[in-house]
C-alpha positions in Angstrom: 0.0 0.0 0.0 1.4 3.4 -1.0 1.1 5.9 1.9 3.4 8.5 0.5 1.8 11.9 0.2 0.8 12.8 -3.4 1.9 16.4 -4.1 -0.5 16.5 -7.1 -3.4 16.5 -4.6 -2.1 19.8 -3.1 -1.4 21.3 -6.5 -5.1 20.7 -7.4 -6.2 22.7 -4.3 -4.4 25.8 -5.7 -5.3 25.3 -9.3 -8.9 23.9 -9.6 -11.9 26.1 -9.1 -15.2 25.5 -7.3 -17.6 24.2 -9.9 -20.9 25.2 -8.2 -22.6 27.2 -5.5 -22.1 30.6 -3.9 -18.3 30.5 -4.5 -18.4 29.1 -8.0 -15.2 30.0 -9.9 -13.0 30.6 -6.8 -9.8 28.5 -6.6 -10.5 25.8 -4.0 -7.7 27.2 -1.7 -9.6 30.6 -1.8 -12.8 29.2 -0.3 -13.5 30.7 3.1 -13.3 28.5 6.2 -16.9 29.2 7.0 -18.0 27.6 3.7 -15.8 24.5 4.5 -17.3 24.4 8.0 -20.7 24.4 6.5 -19.8 21.4 4.4 -18.3 19.7 7.4 -21.6 20.1 9.2 -23.9 19.3 6.3 -21.8 16.7 4.5 -19.1 17.1 1.8 -20.0 16.2 -1.7 -19.2 12.7 -2.8 -16.3 11.9 -5.1 -13.0 13.6 -5.7 -14.3 17.1 -5.0 -15.6 16.1 -1.6 -12.2 14.5 -0.7 -10.4 17.7 -1.9 -12.7 19.9 0.2 -12.2 17.7 3.3 -8.5 17.9 2.9 -8.7 21.7 2.4 -10.8 22.0 5.5 -8.2 20.1 7.6 -5.4 22.2 6.2 -7.2 25.4 7.1 -8.4 24.1 10.4 -4.8 23.2 11.4 -3.3 26.5 10.2 -1.3 24.9 7.4 -2.4 27.4 4.6 1.2 28.5 4.3 1.9 25.2 2.5 -0.6 26.0 -0.2 0.7 29.6 -0.6 4.2 28.1 -1.1 2.9 25.7 -3.7 1.0 28.4 -5.5 4.1 30.6 -5.6 6.2 27.7 -6.9 3.7 27.0 -9.7 3.6 30.7 -10.8 7.3 31.0 -10.5 7.3 33.6 -7.7 9.6 32.2 -5.1 
């Protein structure tokens, strides 16, 4: 079983956009914590998006957003 972290998952959090709802079009990492808290209470969507939103919720909840900022800077070439 492969338990190594997949960096591609984190890259997706800074590149993919929210496909529906009040925050449609925002990059996933730009979603406000309150929106992620709402999903946590009501239930995350099924599938890959739900998994991504759950991960993002945990990252923000634990104060690890700086990791996403670093990835976003690396992708855009602004280090």
